[in-house]
Backbone as numpy.savetxt, mean C-alpha at the origin, in Angstrom:
# Nx Ny Nz CAx CAy CAz Cx Cy Cz
-20.09 -4.84 0.54 -18.60 -5.99 1.25 -19.31 -6.55 2.43
-18.86 -7.90 2.25 -19.58 -8.87 3.40 -17.83 -9.69 3.98
-17.99 -10.54 4.91 -16.78 -11.13 5.63 -17.21 -12.49 5.85
-16.47 -13.29 5.97 -16.27 -14.49 6.46 -14.79 -15.49 6.47
-15.01 -16.42 7.19 -13.97 -17.02 7.88 -14.04 -18.47 7.54
-12.92 -19.39 7.98 -13.34 -20.70 7.80 -14.46 -21.54 8.27
-15.05 -20.50 9.15 -16.41 -21.23 9.80 -17.66 -20.75 9.01
-17.85 -20.07 8.18 -18.72 -19.09 7.60 -18.91 -17.74 7.76
-19.96 -16.82 7.37 -19.90 -15.15 7.69 -20.11 -14.83 8.99
-19.28 -13.51 8.58 -18.75 -12.82 9.96 -19.20 -11.44 10.21
-19.85 -10.99 11.45 -20.37 -9.76 11.29 -19.20 -8.44 11.45
-18.73 -7.57 10.02 -17.76 -6.53 10.33 -18.44 -5.68 11.77
-17.06 -5.49 12.51 -17.33 -4.35 12.92 -17.76 -3.02 12.84
-18.66 -2.30 13.65 -19.87 -1.23 12.97 -18.78 -0.07 12.38
-17.76 -0.31 12.71 -17.19 0.78 11.81 -15.76 0.51 10.71
-16.30 -0.47 10.39 -15.48 -1.29 9.36 -15.58 -0.11 7.71
-16.82 -0.08 7.47 -17.10 1.04 6.27 -16.35 2.22 6.15
-16.65 2.97 7.78 -16.07 4.07 7.78 -14.70 4.10 7.76
-13.60 2.94 8.40 -12.60 3.20 8.31 -12.28 2.73 6.67
-12.93 2.27 5.68 -12.19 2.02 4.37 -12.75 3.19 3.54
-13.50 4.53 3.94 -13.40 5.17 3.83 -12.70 6.35 4.10
-12.52 6.33 5.08 -11.06 7.10 5.66 -9.87 6.90 5.17
-9.64 5.32 4.75 -8.32 4.74 4.06 -8.18 5.64 2.49
-9.45 5.43 1.96 -9.95 6.07 0.86 -9.77 7.56 0.44
-10.45 8.24 1.76 -10.43 9.62 1.77 -8.35 9.92 1.44
-7.76 9.67 2.54 -6.48 9.92 3.05 -5.55 9.87 2.22
-5.74 8.47 1.20 -4.72 7.83 0.47 -5.01 9.00 -1.05
-6.18 9.41 -0.91 -6.02 10.47 -2.55 -6.19 11.68 -2.16
-5.70 12.39 -0.46 -5.03 13.52 -0.04 -3.56 13.24 -0.41
-3.04 12.21 -0.17 -1.63 12.09 -0.45 -1.09 12.94 -1.75
-1.98 12.73 -2.85 -1.51 13.37 -4.07 -1.74 15.01 -4.23
-1.90 15.40 -2.97 -2.69 16.63 -3.15 -1.48 17.61 -2.24
-1.98 18.88 -2.14 -0.33 19.95 -1.19 -0.79 19.63 0.47
0.49 19.97 0.82 0.57 19.52 2.03 0.80 18.01 2.97
0.92 18.16 4.10 0.77 16.81 4.79 -0.46 17.04 5.99
-1.16 15.76 6.11 -2.07 15.58 7.07 -2.00 14.19 7.89
-2.57 14.70 9.21 -2.43 13.27 9.99 -3.98 13.19 10.34
-4.52 12.04 10.48 -5.68 11.42 11.20 -5.70 10.67 12.05
-5.78 11.15 13.41 -5.94 10.60 14.76 -7.15 9.65 14.95
-7.52 8.60 15.04 -8.81 7.93 15.42 -8.56 7.12 16.65
-9.84 7.26 17.74 -9.82 6.14 18.71 -10.76 5.56 18.59
-10.68 4.29 19.08 -11.83 2.95 18.44 -11.77 2.43 19.82
-12.71 1.66 19.91 -13.46 0.87 20.85 -12.21 -0.37 21.03
-12.28 -1.10 20.12 -11.19 -1.88 19.69 -10.24 -1.63 18.21
-9.20 -1.42 18.24 -8.51 -1.25 16.95 -8.16 -2.70 16.41
-8.76 -3.74 16.43 -8.72 -4.93 15.65 -9.00 -5.38 14.53
-8.22 -5.32 13.60 -8.94 -5.06 11.82 -8.62 -3.71 11.45
-8.30 -2.86 12.49 -9.04 -1.54 12.01 -7.92 -1.38 11.05
-6.48 -1.74 11.14 -5.76 -1.20 10.16 -5.56 -1.91 8.75
-6.21 -3.18 8.57 -6.65 -3.80 7.78 -7.59 -3.17 7.07
-8.58 -2.56 7.54 -9.44 -1.60 6.62 -9.53 -0.49 6.08
-8.23 -0.20 7.38 -8.07 1.35 6.20 -7.24 1.11 5.26
-6.43 -0.31 4.91 -5.49 -0.46 4.44 -6.15 -0.61 3.16
-7.35 -1.22 2.94 -8.20 -1.43 2.01 -8.63 -0.11 1.42
-9.58 0.66 2.15 -9.86 1.75 1.53 -8.85 2.46 0.59
-7.32 1.98 0.92 -6.31 3.27 0.74 -5.96 2.32 -0.69
-5.97 1.02 -0.66 -5.73 -0.27 -1.70 -7.13 0.31 -2.93
-7.91 0.67 -2.83 -9.15 1.06 -3.31 -8.87 2.02 -4.32
-8.62 2.97 -3.58 -7.97 4.65 -4.21 -7.26 4.85 -5.08
-5.69 3.48 -4.38 -4.67 3.64 -5.33 -5.15 3.09 -6.38
-6.20 2.16 -6.26 -6.42 1.15 -7.93 -6.89 2.45 -8.74
-7.89 3.21 -8.16 -8.34 4.30 -8.73 -7.63 5.45 -9.32
-6.44 5.72 -8.66 -5.58 6.74 -9.11 -4.31 6.02 -9.66
-4.81 4.59 -10.31 -3.29 4.11 -10.96 -3.45 4.83 -12.84
-2.19 5.01 -12.84 -1.63 5.61 -13.92 -0.13 4.84 -14.31
-0.32 3.82 -15.28 1.12 3.22 -15.92 2.06 4.06 -16.27
2.12 4.87 -17.01 3.06 5.65 -16.94 3.99 6.59 -15.87
3.09 6.33 -14.15 3.79 6.92 -13.43 5.25 5.63 -13.48
4.15 4.17 -13.58 4.96 2.91 -13.33 6.36 3.00 -14.40
6.37 3.81 -15.30 7.49 3.48 -16.10 8.64 4.67 -15.79
7.90 5.58 -15.27 8.91 6.58 -14.99 9.40 6.31 -13.34
8.80 5.39 -12.59 9.14 4.87 -11.86 10.51 3.56 -11.79
9.99 3.20 -12.94 11.46 1.87 -13.16 12.57 2.57 -14.01
12.26 3.38 -14.45 13.29 4.70 -15.48 14.32 5.23 -14.19
13.73 5.03 -12.98 14.11 6.46 -12.01 15.00 5.11 -11.10
14.69 3.90 -11.16 15.41 2.99 -10.51 17.24 2.87 -10.53
17.41 3.10 -9.21 19.00 2.56 -9.17 19.83 1.70 -9.78
21.13 2.26 -10.64 21.72 1.01 -11.19 22.02 0.01 -9.86
21.89 -1.35 -10.59 22.00 -2.79 -9.43 20.79 -2.88 -8.98
19.66 -1.90 -8.76 18.72 -2.82 -8.72 17.77 -4.08 -8.92
17.87 -5.36 -7.68 17.11 -6.43 -8.70 15.63 -6.27 -9.09
15.52 -6.75 -10.30 14.00 -6.57 -10.78 13.48 -7.94 -11.25
12.15 -8.58 -11.25 11.78 -9.73 -11.76 10.84 -9.75 -12.60
10.38 -10.54 -13.64 9.00 -10.48 -14.30 9.07 -11.78 -14.91
7.99 -11.85 -16.03 7.70 -12.92 -16.25 7.17 -12.79 -17.68
7.48 -14.22 -18.70 7.12 -13.83 -19.97 6.69 -15.39 -20.19
6.03 -15.35 -21.11 5.47 -16.66 -21.58 5.91 -17.24 -22.41
6.18 -18.48 -22.88 6.47 -19.47 -23.79 6.19 -20.53 -24.48
5.29 -20.66 -25.19 5.00 -22.23 -25.09 3.31 -21.75 -24.50
2.78 -20.78 -24.29 1.90 -20.86 -23.44 2.04 -20.82 -22.23
3.01 -20.92 -21.78 3.75 -21.30 -20.08 4.39 -20.08 -19.39
4.12 -19.55 -18.12 5.00 -18.70 -17.84 6.47 -18.84 -17.23
7.20 -18.38 -17.39 8.47 -18.22 -17.14 9.07 -16.93 -16.25
9.67 -17.15 -15.25 10.05 -16.32 -14.33 11.47 -15.74 -14.91
11.88 -14.60 -14.84 13.37 -13.83 -14.78 13.53 -13.23 -13.73
14.98 -12.76 -13.67 15.14 -11.95 -12.68 16.64 -11.10 -13.68
16.77 -9.74 -13.09 18.27 -9.32 -13.26 18.62 -7.89 -12.55
19.39 -7.39 -13.23 20.02 -6.25 -12.42 19.50 -4.72 -13.17
19.23 -3.68 -13.00 18.98 -2.65 -13.69 20.44 -1.81 -14.10
20.41 -1.74 -15.32 21.62 -0.77 -15.48 21.79 0.52 -15.94
20.30 0.87 -16.69 19.96 2.20 -16.62 19.09 2.27 -17.58
18.75 4.05 -18.04 18.12 4.22 -19.26 18.96 4.24 -20.52
18.80 3.46 -21.72 19.05 3.82 -22.81 18.46 4.02 -23.86
18.51 5.39 -24.54 17.88 6.10 -25.47 18.38 5.44 -27.08
17.42 4.72 -27.55 17.40 4.12 -28.87 16.53 5.06 -29.94
16.58 5.39 -31.03 15.85 6.39 -32.15 14.83 7.13 -31.16
15.45 8.11 -30.38 14.64 8.92 -29.64 13.61 8.40 -28.63
13.76 7.08 -28.28 13.07 6.19 -27.48 13.91 5.81 -26.28
12.94 5.94 -24.80 13.58 5.34 -23.71 13.83 4.19 -23.46
14.87 3.08 -23.27 14.41 1.72 -23.24 15.33 1.47 -21.29
14.35 0.86 -20.86 15.19 0.06 -19.68 16.37 -0.58 -19.59
17.42 -1.03 -19.46 18.59 -1.37 -19.71 18.23 -2.96 -18.67
18.75 -4.24 -18.63 18.36 -4.86 -17.36 19.79 -6.25 -17.87
20.75 -6.65 -16.99 21.15 -7.38 -17.00 20.86 -8.58 -16.63
20.27 -9.79 -17.29 19.63 -10.68 -16.94 20.56 -12.04 -16.07
19.78 -12.86 -15.21 20.28 -13.59 -14.42 19.79 -14.82 -14.82
20.37 -15.94 -15.38 20.03 -17.00 -15.78 21.20 -18.24 -15.70
20.98 -19.48 -14.99 21.87 -20.50 -15.05 22.52 -20.73 -16.62
22.12 -20.66 -17.60 21.90 -20.78 -18.79 22.72 -20.05 -19.46
24.08 -20.26 -20.50 24.52 -18.67 -20.98 23.86 -18.27 -21.89
22.46 -18.91 -22.51 21.50 -18.22 -23.36 20.47 -17.51 -22.84
20.61 -17.54 -21.05 19.89 -16.82 -20.57 20.16 -15.90 -19.92
21.66 -15.42 -20.55 22.24 -14.49 -19.73 22.62 -13.02 -20.66
23.06 -12.06 -20.23 23.11 -10.80 -21.16 22.45 -9.76 -20.74
22.35 -8.65 -21.66 21.97 -7.75 -21.34 20.15 -7.46 -22.44
19.45 -7.31 -21.40 18.13 -6.86 -22.17 17.33 -5.42 -22.52
17.02 -5.01 -23.11 16.05 -3.72 -23.41 14.72 -4.08 -23.33
14.25 -3.25 -22.43 12.67 -3.13 -22.38 11.98 -1.55 -22.50
11.25 -1.35 -23.66 10.91 -0.53 -24.02 9.32 -0.37 -22.72
8.66 0.71 -22.69 7.77 1.04 -21.73 7.00 -0.14 -21.93
6.11 -0.69 -23.28 4.91 -1.30 -23.49 5.44 -2.63 -22.85
6.87 -3.23 -23.20 7.25 -4.78 -23.03 7.64 -4.70 -21.27
7.71 -3.51 -20.65 8.32 -3.49 -19.35 6.92 -3.50 -18.61
6.07 -2.69 -18.83 4.64 -2.82 -18.36 3.97 -4.16 -18.68
3.62 -4.91 -19.83 3.38 -6.11 -20.27 3.90 -7.44 -19.72
5.23 -7.15 -19.42 6.05 -8.19 -18.44 5.61 -8.16 -16.80
5.32 -7.16 -16.46 4.85 -6.84 -15.15 6.06 -6.87 -14.74
7.10 -5.73 -14.91 8.21 -5.67 -13.83 8.43 -5.44 -12.46
8.46 -6.26 -11.60 8.14 -6.02 -10.27 9.59 -5.68 -9.53
9.50 -5.06 -7.78 10.48 -4.80 -7.28 11.27 -5.93 -6.51
9.93 -7.31 -6.39 10.11 -8.27 -5.79 9.29 -9.51 -6.47
9.63 -10.92 -6.19 9.18 -12.29 -7.44 7.83 -12.28 -7.08
7.13 -12.55 -8.37 5.82 -13.30 -8.40 6.00 -14.63 -8.52
5.51 -15.46 -7.52 5.75 -17.26 -8.04 4.32 -17.30 -8.22
4.13 -18.84 -8.81 3.17 -19.26 -9.55 1.82 -19.01 -8.33
1.96 -19.38 -6.90 1.17 -19.35 -6.10 0.50 -17.50 -5.99
1.55 -16.73 -5.56 1.37 -15.46 -5.71 0.45 -15.02 -6.98
0.80 -15.27 -7.86 -0.11 -14.92 -9.79 -1.46 -15.20 -9.53
-1.40 -16.51 -8.61 -3.00 -16.48 -8.49 -3.62 -15.72 -7.55
-2.89 -15.76 -6.51 -3.64 -14.77 -5.24 -3.86 -13.55 -6.00
-3.03 -13.00 -6.73 -3.24 -11.33 -7.33 -4.52 -11.73 -8.24
-4.35 -12.84 -9.12 -6.12 -12.55 -10.16 -7.32 -13.05 -8.96
-7.26 -13.71 -8.13 -8.17 -13.65 -7.24 -8.35 -12.23 -7.03
-7.55 -11.34 -6.47 -7.93 -10.12 -5.67 -8.36 -8.98 -7.35
-7.88 -9.30 -8.35 -7.96 -8.04 -9.06 -9.70 -8.54 -9.52
-9.79 -9.84 -9.30 -11.56 -9.74 -9.45 -12.54 -9.12 -8.97
-11.96 -9.03 -7.71 -12.48 -8.55 -6.50 -12.63 -6.72 -6.92
-11.75 -6.40 -7.17 -11.39 -5.10 -7.67 -12.34 -4.42 -8.59
-12.52 -5.13 -9.67 -13.04 -5.23 -11.02 -14.75 -5.66 -10.59
-15.11 -6.11 -9.42 -16.76 -6.29 -9.06 -16.67 -5.34 -8.56
-16.00 -4.15 -7.29 -16.03 -3.08 -6.85 -16.07 -1.78 -7.33
-14.92 -1.89 -8.28 -14.94 -0.79 -9.22 -15.76 -0.67 -10.41
-16.14 0.52 -10.97 -16.35 0.73 -12.71 -15.10 1.16 -12.86
-15.04 0.51 -14.05 -14.09 0.40 -14.90 -12.76 0.30 -13.82
-12.44 -0.82 -13.10 -11.18 -0.78 -12.73 -9.78 -1.22 -14.00
-9.17 -0.60 -12.99 -7.72 -0.34 -13.98 -6.82 -1.77 -14.21
-6.49 -2.13 -15.16 -5.68 -3.56 -15.51 -4.52 -3.16 -14.79
-3.35 -4.22 -14.28 -1.82 -4.03 -14.09 -2.07 -3.29 -12.52
-2.60 -2.79 -11.85 -2.43 -2.04 -10.71 -1.91 -3.38 -9.82
-2.75 -4.40 -9.64 -1.85 -5.27 -8.56 -0.29 -5.23 -8.54
-0.73 -5.49 -10.02 1.13 -6.01 -10.63 2.39 -4.95 -10.82
1.46 -3.44 -10.60 2.65 -2.44 -10.53 3.81 -2.28 -9.72
4.91 -1.95 -9.85 6.04 -2.10 -8.71 6.20 -1.40 -7.51
5.22 -0.29 -7.43 5.18 0.41 -6.37 4.50 0.19 -5.11
4.89 0.13 -3.98 4.25 -0.11 -2.78 3.36 1.29 -2.03
2.22 0.98 -2.34 1.16 2.18 -2.08 0.73 2.51 -0.66
0.47 1.99 0.58 0.58 1.81 1.47 1.28 1.41 2.55
1.88 1.76 4.04 2.36 1.04 4.79 1.79 1.06 5.77
1.89 -0.20 6.53 1.33 -0.59 7.79 2.57 -0.67 8.97
2.67 0.08 10.03 3.70 0.01 10.81 2.74 -0.34 12.60
2.66 -1.86 12.42 2.02 -2.84 13.29 3.30 -3.63 13.99
2.41 -4.64 14.73 2.97 -5.82 15.22 2.77 -6.67 14.33
3.57 -6.78 13.32 3.50 -7.63 11.89 2.73 -9.35 12.22
3.36 -10.04 13.63 2.97 -11.37 13.63 1.14 -11.54 13.84
1.00 -10.20 14.58 -0.74 -10.36 15.31 -1.48 -9.81 14.24
-0.93 -8.73 13.50 -1.69 -8.41 12.33 -2.07 -9.31 10.92
-0.96 -10.34 10.99 -0.86 -11.22 9.55 -1.76 -12.33 10.45
-1.94 -12.41 11.72 -2.86 -13.36 12.16 -4.19 -12.91 12.19
-4.41 -11.86 12.46 -5.88 -11.33 12.64 -6.66 -11.35 11.03
-5.67 -11.35 10.06 -6.08 -11.80 8.49 -6.14 -13.06 8.22
-5.41 -13.96 8.83 -5.90 -15.15 8.55 -6.94 -15.77 8.70
-7.06 -16.46 7.25 -8.47 -16.88 6.50 -10.04 -16.06 6.69
-9.56 -14.84 6.77 -10.46 -13.24 6.71 -10.75 -13.39 5.12
-11.76 -13.87 4.10 -12.43 -13.26 3.16 -13.30 -12.53 2.68
-12.87 -11.48 1.81 -13.81 -10.71 1.84 -14.61 -10.60 0.18
-16.00 -10.41 0.36 -16.21 -10.47 -1.24 -17.05 -9.28 -0.93
-17.56 -9.06 -2.54 -17.90 -8.02 -2.73 -19.00 -8.13 -3.99
-19.82 -7.34 -3.93 -21.36 -7.68 -5.18 -21.54 -8.99 -4.82
-21.37 -10.07 -3.77 -21.97 -11.27 -3.76 -21.07 -12.19 -4.93
-20.48 -11.81 -5.94 -19.77 -11.90 -7.04 -18.18 -12.43 -7.47
-17.43 -11.80 -6.34 -16.07 -12.14 -6.58 -16.05 -12.11 -4.78
-14.89 -12.57 -4.32 -14.17 -13.17 -3.07 -12.69 -12.96 -2.98
-11.89 -12.74 -2.24 -10.83 -12.96 -2.03 -10.52 -13.27 -0.52
-9.08 -13.35 -0.11 -8.52 -13.49 1.29 -8.04 -11.88 1.17
-8.09 -11.34 2.19 -8.08 -9.89 2.50 -6.47 -9.88 2.18
-5.73 -10.13 2.95 -4.02 -10.34 2.53 -4.07 -10.33 1.49
-4.59 -11.09 0.28 -4.48 -10.91 -1.13 -4.79 -9.77 -1.53
-5.89 -9.36 -1.03 -6.24 -7.98 -1.68 -5.30 -6.66 -1.46
-5.21 -6.85 -0.44 -3.98 -5.95 0.11 -2.50 -6.11 -0.69
-2.45 -7.52 -0.86 -1.07 -7.64 -1.54 0.25 -7.46 -0.70
0.06 -7.78 0.67 0.93 -7.71 1.37 2.57 -8.22 1.16
3.45 -7.39 0.89 5.03 -7.56 0.85 5.62 -8.22 1.90
6.00 -9.17 1.54 7.05 -9.78 2.95 8.06 -8.68 2.99
8.53 -9.13 4.42 9.48 -7.47 5.21 10.92 -7.32 4.44
11.22 -8.30 3.66 12.50 -8.48 2.98 12.49 -7.51 1.51
11.35 -7.50 0.99 11.19 -7.52 -0.24 11.27 -8.40 -0.93
11.50 -9.45 -1.06 11.82 -10.59 -2.20 10.77 -10.98 -2.73
9.12 -10.88 -1.97 8.41 -10.82 -2.96 7.25 -9.73 -3.00
6.67 -10.00 -4.58 6.30 -8.91 -4.75 4.97 -8.14 -3.94
4.89 -7.10 -3.97 3.17 -6.62 -2.77 2.55 -5.43 -3.01
1.90 -4.42 -2.90 1.27 -3.47 -2.99 1.70 -2.53 -1.41
1.25 -3.71 -0.13 1.15 -3.31 1.23 2.33 -3.90 1.91
3.08 -2.83 2.46 4.21 -3.24 3.34 3.78 -3.18 4.94
4.25 -4.07 5.66 3.66 -4.45 7.06 5.38 -4.16 7.37
5.20 -3.18 8.78 6.90 -3.17 8.93 6.52 -2.88 10.61
7.18 -3.43 11.50 7.23 -3.32 13.15 7.76 -1.82 13.43
7.08 -1.56 14.17 7.81 -0.10 14.75 9.06 -0.01 15.79
9.45 -1.29 15.57 11.14 -1.47 16.42 12.06 -0.99 14.87
11.90 -1.01 14.04 12.77 -1.15 12.48 13.29 0.22 13.15
15.01 0.44 12.44 15.66 1.24 12.78 15.22 2.53 11.54
15.48 3.65 11.82 14.83 4.55 10.51 14.08 4.97 10.43
14.02 5.54 8.96 12.31 5.79 8.20 11.43 4.41 8.28
10.34 4.38 8.64 10.14 3.44 8.42 8.93 3.33 7.15
8.74 3.83 6.45 7.43 4.04 5.39 8.47 4.08 4.22
8.07 3.58 3.17 8.45 3.96 1.51 8.92 5.67 1.09
9.57 6.20 0.98 9.82 7.36 0.16 8.62 7.40 -0.88
8.05 8.75 -0.59 6.95 9.10 -1.38 5.57 8.01 -1.42
5.80 7.37 -0.47 4.73 6.13 -0.19 3.47 6.84 0.16
2.25 6.28 -0.42 1.24 7.07 -0.49 0.69 7.27 0.81
0.48 6.15 1.68 -0.64 6.59 3.07 0.21 5.64 4.00
0.82 6.10 5.23 0.99 5.35 6.29 0.54 4.69 7.08
-0.28 3.44 7.86 -1.21 3.56 9.34 0.17 3.34 10.46
-0.18 4.50 11.27 0.58 3.92 12.62 -0.37 3.04 13.45
-0.38 1.90 13.77 -1.70 0.83 14.59 -1.21 0.66 15.80
-1.33 1.51 16.60 -1.06 1.23 18.17 0.06 2.04 18.92
-0.02 2.15 20.26 1.01 2.84 20.40 1.75 3.26 20.38
2.81 1.62 20.43 4.18 1.74 19.80 4.26 2.49 18.48
3.57 2.38 17.45 3.87 2.45 16.54 3.60 4.22 16.25
2.86 4.71 17.12 2.83 6.47 17.17 3.76 6.65 17.66
4.51 6.39 18.60 5.80 6.92 19.41 6.91 7.31 18.22
6.65 6.64 17.08 7.78 6.53 15.97 7.28 7.15 15.00
5.89 8.47 15.38 5.54 9.04 14.08 6.67 10.09 13.00
7.79 10.23 13.78 8.44 11.02 13.59 9.58 10.78 12.66
9.24 9.00 12.21 10.11 8.32 11.57 8.99 8.13 10.63
8.47 8.65 9.82 7.30 8.77 8.86 7.87 9.53 7.61
7.31 9.29 6.34 7.65 10.54 5.30 6.54 10.94 4.45
5.38 9.59 4.61 4.42 10.09 3.90 3.46 11.32 4.15
2.92 11.78 2.84 2.01 12.85 2.92 0.42 12.68 3.83
0.04 11.32 4.11 -0.93 10.90 5.00 -0.72 10.11 5.43
-0.63 10.42 7.12 -0.76 9.49 8.06 -2.19 9.31 8.58
-2.37 7.74 9.10 -3.76 7.15 10.01 -3.13 6.66 11.44
-3.20 7.36 12.32 -3.11 6.63 13.74 -4.10 6.61 13.90
-4.36 4.87 14.81 -4.85 4.05 15.12 -4.92 3.92 16.17
-6.10 4.34 17.55 -5.37 3.46 18.79 -6.99 3.20 19.38
-6.70 1.95 20.43 -8.20 2.06 21.18 -8.09 2.89 22.42
-9.17 3.20 22.75 -9.43 3.77 24.28 -8.43 3.60 24.92
-7.85 2.28 25.48 -7.19 1.93 26.34 -5.33 2.71 26.32
-5.08 2.74 25.01 -3.80 2.88 24.41 -3.88 4.54 24.37
-4.95 5.34 24.90 -4.86 7.02 24.56 -4.41 7.34 25.69
-3.24 7.08 26.42 -2.89 7.87 27.39 -2.28 9.23 27.70
-1.45 9.63 28.78 -0.86 10.61 29.23 0.32 10.79 27.91
0.61 9.80 28.10 1.96 9.44 27.09 2.09 10.13 25.62
0.91 9.16 25.38 0.19 9.54 23.92 -0.15 10.92 23.59
-1.35 11.19 24.92 -1.71 12.82 23.95 -0.39 13.63 24.24
0.24 13.63 25.13 1.42 14.50 25.05 2.19 14.13 23.92
2.45 13.36 23.55 3.17 13.54 22.10 2.44 13.95 21.14
1.41 13.73 20.82 0.33 14.00 19.78 0.40 15.83 20.01
0.41 16.40 21.33 -0.16 17.63 21.37 1.83 18.48 20.95
2.75 17.41 20.53 3.91 18.78 20.30 3.49 18.66 18.59
2.42 17.71 18.25 2.79 18.11 16.73 1.14 18.89 16.43
0.52 19.08 17.34 -0.77 20.03 17.52 -0.40 21.64 17.36
0.64 21.62 18.61 0.69 22.72 18.56 1.85 23.57 17.25
2.07 23.02 16.02 2.48 23.07 14.91 1.56 22.99 13.95
0.44 22.47 14.33 -1.18 21.96 13.10 -1.18 23.85 12.41
-1.53 23.21 11.56 -2.09 24.09 10.36 -3.56 23.62 9.46
-3.98 24.48 8.78 -5.42 24.40 8.15 -5.10 23.70 7.02
-3.98 24.37 6.29 -3.44 23.15 4.72 -3.49 22.38 5.11
-3.53 21.67 3.85 -3.37 19.94 3.53 -4.81 19.17 3.97
-5.69 19.98 4.58 -7.12 19.39 4.66 -8.16 19.33 3.55
-8.28 18.50 2.55 -9.02 18.94 1.68 -10.44 18.13 1.64
-11.34 18.57 2.26 -12.58 18.01 2.25 -12.98 17.25 0.47
-13.68 16.13 0.76 -14.16 15.40 -0.67 -15.53 15.97 -0.97
-15.48 15.56 -2.09 -16.78 16.44 -2.77 -18.05 16.27 -2.36
-18.08 14.86 -1.89 -19.22 14.28 -1.13 -19.55 14.46 0.25
-18.55 15.55 0.73 -18.51 15.55 2.70 -18.01 14.54 2.81
-17.64 14.55 3.96 -16.99 13.91 5.05 -18.22 12.78 5.79
-17.83 11.32 5.75 -18.68 10.53 6.13 -18.75 10.54 7.56
-19.94 10.36 8.44 -20.09 10.66 9.79 -19.74 9.33 10.60
-18.45 9.80 11.50 -18.30 8.45 11.90 -19.46 7.68 12.87
-19.39 6.33 13.46 -20.25 5.36 14.02 -20.32 6.15 15.64
-21.06 5.29 16.39 -20.51 5.95 17.99 -19.64 4.89 18.28
-19.27 5.48 19.20 -17.58 5.20 19.83 -16.20 5.23 19.10
-16.42 6.05 17.86 -15.10 6.64 17.20 -14.66 7.72 16.94
-13.69 8.37 17.70 -13.75 9.55 17.69 -12.40 10.08 17.15
-12.39 10.71 16.01 -11.63 11.47 14.78 -10.96 12.66 15.05
-9.92 12.92 14.66 -9.72 14.66 14.61 -8.43 14.44 13.54
-8.41 15.17 12.46 -7.12 15.35 11.78 -6.82 17.05 11.73
-5.48 16.80 11.47 -4.77 17.91 11.34 -3.79 18.33 9.98
-3.13 19.62 9.83 -2.12 19.42 8.70 -1.05 20.14 9.68
-0.07 19.97 8.45 1.30 20.40 9.03 2.18 20.82 7.72
2.96 21.96 8.51 3.80 22.70 6.82 4.60 21.30 6.71
4.13 21.23 4.90 5.24 20.39 4.67 6.59 20.80 4.55
7.28 21.92 4.44 8.75 21.65 4.68 9.10 20.85 6.10
8.27 21.15 7.10 8.80 20.86 8.17 8.91 19.20 8.82
7.82 18.51 7.75 8.07 17.42 7.76 7.17 17.02 9.24
7.57 15.57 9.53 6.80 15.33 10.15 7.53 15.40 11.87
8.51 15.99 12.01 9.46 16.19 12.99 9.17 17.13 13.90
9.39 17.44 15.18 9.72 18.26 16.23 10.49 19.12 16.52
């Protein structure tokens, strides 16, 4: 993996590869028993959340199972708005509608959607079998022509990076990773950052992560949310949550993910943050930590990680 910006190649931070590995490991663990928190202190956490989320994306693609997408679509609440694309005369057409529910016909499940269209001919109820729902790429946010182009470019990077890269992961409807951070600075750091894999494929980092807009109006796989949001910060059942910075760490009790990565630079790891983390360490357990078969990757100099488990039924609250 190599990086570049508008001016040419740039050197990745020395901990980039390790954070990508950590994101993959923590995402995979989210499918296993227990809950776990990884706290990482770095000399500088700029771009650290992006590299961790990148690792999560690679792991999510490996874990991709379209049958889970179908189950997720069938479990959508009535009235939930969905979007999809169909081709007519070789050209893609965008559609939207509201979920009615699941209807059984001849022993098979069909997702029923009330179509929205300006013309009467484009209105009415539509039934989607599993194959149609997945092939049309039903999502919870709209996919514009520009977004479609970006997703296609990102898919080429995944095909170059992963053996037997799955088709459809980028367009599947679920949010896989949530980053709690200062959205403006996070996106500003990513602006113009290009990732190249195997010298054959490249795409902007924001496209590889497929960042959704905060209102959920556009499709995405990575959600970026500010720590000042009210209530639960991440997606119910979401794969990985990244708490980027001291302000985000103070909202740890408002996360529900089974795997949480806390990223702090040395200056942020003050007495207040240490006391906050200690309240969780007082309830720490060994269960929930699943070492990878290939062993734990040694962190580079200057990076200080520690990881602990929590009782699943206790959640992340204290």
